N, C-alpha and C positions, 0 to 999 in steps of 0.2 A: 576717298576715305584715307585718313592719315595712317601712317604705318603704326601698327600696334606692336609694342616692344615687350617681349616676355623675358622674365628672369626665372630660371629653374633653381630650386634648392634641393640638394640630395645629400644623403649621409653615407651611401653605400656604393654598390656596383654600378647603378645608374642605367639599367636596361630600359626603364621607362623614359628617362632623360634622353637616351640615345634615340628612341623611337620618335620622341617629340622633336628633337633637333633635326632628324632626317625628314620628318613629315613637313616641316616648315622651311627646309633648306632653300627651296626655290619659290617660296610664296612671296607674292608682290606686296601683300598687305600685313603679314604677320612675320615677325623676325625674333628668333631667340638671340638675345643680346649677350647674356652672360649666364654662367652657372656658378652658384655659391655652395660651399660645403663647410660643415663644422668639423670635418675629418680630413686632415692633410693627405692621408693615403687612400681616400675614397677613389675607386676606379672611375667613378663618374667624372672626375676632374680630367683624367686622361682621355676619356671619350670626347669631352668638350674641346680639349686642346687639339685633338686630331681633326676636329671640324672647324678649327680656327675661331672658337667661341671663347671670349674672355672668361677667366676664372678668378674666384676670390675665396680664400680660405680665412675663416674667422674662428675665434675662440668664444667660450661662454661669456667672458667679460665684455668682449666687443658686441656681442649679441644682446645681452641683457642690461649692461650697465652704461654703455656709451651709445651715441647715435651713429656709430661708424657704418653699420650694415645699412641702416636707413639712408644715410647720406650717399652711400655707394649706389643704391637703387634710385634715389632721387636724381642724382647727377646724370644717370643714364636714361632718365625719363621713362621708367618702367611703368607700363599700364597694368600688367597682370603678373603676379608672382605665382608660380606653379610649383607646388611641393611634390616631389617624386621620390618617395622613400626618405623623407627628411624627418628625423625622430624627435627633435626638440619642440616643446610647446612654443608657439610664436607669441612674443610679448604683446600685450594689449595695445601699446602705442603703435606698433607696426600694423596690427589688425585694423586699427582705425585709419591709418594713413594709406594703406594699399589694398587693392582687391587681391585676395589670395584664395587659391583653391588647392585641394588636396585629393589624393586618391587613397582609398582604404581597401585592403584585401578581404572584405567581408560585406555582408548586407547590413549596414547600419540601420537601426540603432544597436542591433546585437553585435557582440564581439568587438566593441570599440572601447576607447578610453586609454588611460595611461598604461603602459607596458603591454598593450595589445597591438603587436606589430609582427610582421614576418611570419615565421614558422609557428610562433605562439598562437596566432589566430587560427591557422589551419589545424594545429593539434587540438585546440578547443572544439572546433567544428566537428572534427572526426570523433573525438571523445564523446560528444553529445549526440552523435548519430543523426546529425542534421541531414535532411534530404537534399537541401540546396545550400550553396554558398554563392559568392559572387564578388562584385566590386561596387563601391560607392564613391562617386565623385561629388564632393561637397565644398561649399564655401567654408572658409576657416574663420572661426571666432576665437575667443580667448580660452576655450575649453577643448580638450582632446576630442576630436570626432563628433562634435555636437553642432557644427554649422549646418545651415539649410542644405538639404540634398538637392543636387542638380540632376544626377543621372545614376541609375543602377542597372546592372546586367547580371544575370545569374547563370549558374551551371549546376548540373546534377552532381551530387556527391554519391558515388557508387560504393557498395559494400566493400569492394576490393581496394578502394582508395586509401592511400597513406597520406600523411601530411605533405610528403614530397610530390606525390602525383597530383594532389589537389593544388599545390603551389603552381605546378605547371599549367593546369587549367586556368587558374586565376591570372597568371602572367599573360596567357593568350588573350584573355578578356581585356586586361590592362593595356597591352600593346595595341590591340585593335581599336579600343574605344577612347582612350584618354586624348590622343591628338585630335580625333574627330570632335569630341565634346568641347575641347578648347576652341577649335575653329568655329563651331556653332555659337558658343558663348560670345566670342569676339564679333561674329557677324550679327548677333542680336544686340550689340552694343554693350557687352559685358553685363 
């Protein structure tokens, strides 16, 4: 089996990126090659640098108006782009060129779409008194959170939960399942 080369895209702290980089650190078939961010101060960049993973920071113009980001990924022979807290909509030309997956901190199709990310999702779930929340790992298409669902895991939302305590439960699910689902996807030929 040829080495499968992953690129991670993150906009923030990068705790999911960290778990993915650690999970595949010693893998003989899957390698995290680079981490890209649209935020020059994203902590995800520091996490990648500590693990000797190449980083690339880009701006809105480079992402939407030029082929710079696509070229960066193509040159590195990336097989799968993994979004891990990346907040911009991926341009259609990139969606057509690369296999891209994302993780969403709710059970799609509910609580998805533009501006539904991070604490906003958890606050909406609590406000609506949902009995469950969870994570959705899905293929990326040209619309926010509308790609085909690959995997979901759920957790109970307790009466006493706050957006913060629910966020912790969701992080546990993300950290546990995202690397495993990536590995399964790769072993099933993407």
